[in-house]
C-alpha positions as CSV (number, residue, x, y, z in Angstrom):
1,M,-0.1,-0.2,0.0
2,D,2.8,2.5,1.2
3,N,4.6,1.5,-2.4
4,F,1.6,2.2,-4.6
5,D,1.2,5.5,-2.6
6,M,4.7,6.6,-3.4
7,Y,4.6,5.4,-6.9
8,K,1.1,7.6,-7.4
9,L,2.7,10.4,-5.9
10,A,6.0,10.4,-8.0
11,K,3.7,10.1,-11.1
12,V,2.0,12.8,-10.3
13,L,4.6,14.8,-9.7
14,I,6.3,14.2,-12.9
15,V,3.0,14.6,-14.7
16,V,3.1,18.3,-13.0
17,S,6.9,18.8,-13.6
18,I,6.1,18.1,-17.6
19,I,3.0,20.3,-17.5
20,M,5.0,23.2,-16.0
21,F,7.9,22.6,-18.4
22,V,5.6,22.4,-21.6
23,S,3.7,25.6,-20.4
24,G,6.9,27.3,-19.8
25,I,8.2,26.7,-23.5
26,L,4.8,28.1,-24.9
27,Y,4.9,31.0,-22.6
28,L,8.5,31.8,-23.7
29,V,7.5,30.9,-27.5
30,F,4.4,33.3,-27.2
31,F,5.9,36.1,-25.3
32,T,9.1,36.3,-27.5
């Protein structure tokens, strides 16, 4: 159960970091 929660949390963090990375690139592209 603990391992599943840790995997789920890591997966969410990875997805959030990817979304922030992509949104940051799009922001730079449209802002420049």
